[in-house]
N, C-alpha and C positions, 0 to 999 in steps of 0.2 A: 913526611918529616915536615912540623909547624915549627917556624923559627918566630919567637917572641920579641919584641923590641925593647931596648934599652941592654942587651947582653945579656938576657936572662937565658937560661938552657934550653936548649931545643926539647921539644915532647915529640916523642916517635909515636904515630898511631899504626897501628897493626886492625886496619879492618876485613875482615872476612869478606868475601863476595857472596852475596843473599842468594847463589843459585843453589840449586840442588847437589850440584856438580861440587861444592865446597863440603857439604855436609855427608859425602859418599868418599871423598877422597882419602879416609882412612886416618884422618888426623885425629890425634888422643886430644881430648879435651876434659876439661875440668868440670866435675858433676854437681857442685855447691860448695858452700862453706864449710869445712871440715872442723873448725876450730876457731877460736879467738883467745891470743892469750895476752895478760898484761902483767906487768909488775908490780908488786903492792909491798909495802911497808908491814903490812900485817894480812897476807893471804887468807888465814881462816876467817877474819873479821870482814875482812870485804866481799869472800865469798856470801857470807852468811846474810851480809847487806841485800846482796842479789838475791838469795833466797826469800830473805824475810819481807822485802820491800818490793820487789818485781814480780817475787813468785817462781824465778827461776829455779826449778826443781832437779838439779843433777845429782848425779852419784857421786861417792867418794872419789870416783875418777875423773871427775867432771863432766860424765857424759850425760847430755842434755836432748831429749829428743822431742823437738820443737813440731809446731805444728805446720801442716805444708800450706805454704804461701810465697808470695813473691819475695824475692830479694833483689836489692838494688846496691850495684857495686859500681862507683863514682868516683872520679877524681876531682879535688878542689884547686883551685889557684894558689899558691905557697902561702899568700898573704891573707886569705880569709880569716875572718872572725867568726865563722860560723862555727867553729868548735869550742869557742869560748877562748881559753888560754891558747895562744900561737905556740906554747911550750908541746901542746895536745897534736899529735901528729897522725891522729885516726880518731873516728867517732863510733861508738857501736849504735845500731838503729834498731829496737825492737820493735816488731809490730804488737800492738793492742786491740783489743776488740770495742774497748769503751775508753776513748783518751780521757774526758773528764772523771768517769770513776776511776781509772791510775791515775792521776793527778792528785784529786780528793784524797785517795788512800796514800799516797806519798807525802802528801802534805800531813794528814794526819798520825804519820810514823815521825814525823818531824825532819823528812829530807828535805834538801836544798833544791827547790822546785821553783823554776823561771815564771813568774807571772803573766808573761804571753805566751800565745798560741800562733800558731799561721794556718790558715785552710789555704789549700792548692786545689784547685778546682781539676778534676777529674784525677788525683791524686790523692788526697785526703787531707788528714788533718795532723799537727805536728805540734809536740810539746818538749818539755827538756826538764832534766833532772840533774843534778851534779853527785856523782856517788864521793863514801867519805873520802877518799882518796883524792878528789879535785877533777875526775873525769867527765866532762860533760856527757850525758846521754841523752841520745834521741829516741821519741816515742812517736810511734807512727799507726793512727787508725786509717787504714788504707779507703779509699772512696768505693 
């Protein structure tokens, strides 16, 4: 357990051992992200925006078969501005093949695209768009 200064809530970390015994102990583990759900004033319009602007082609039940690749699961400090609005508690991050082409496509469709991009050596390039409901979405071109 790690206690942060100033009376902030304690954070508890469960770090599995990096030994083969941990992998063979029979513990059930999650397999991946099974879904991401969000509230929307107009769910049909927001779903259409993700389809038309980002190419997220899901069926009538929301099932989307994404391409294989890495997924990052990370917690951020509660005071972070990285998600845009402090009211936003989580942020979608989508992998893209060509960040510059995706950002240009979004701008051409009139989307609210952040001017800045970020390069992280060994990790990749990042850009951001805000969806019509005000959710900041990160786009990631892996290295």
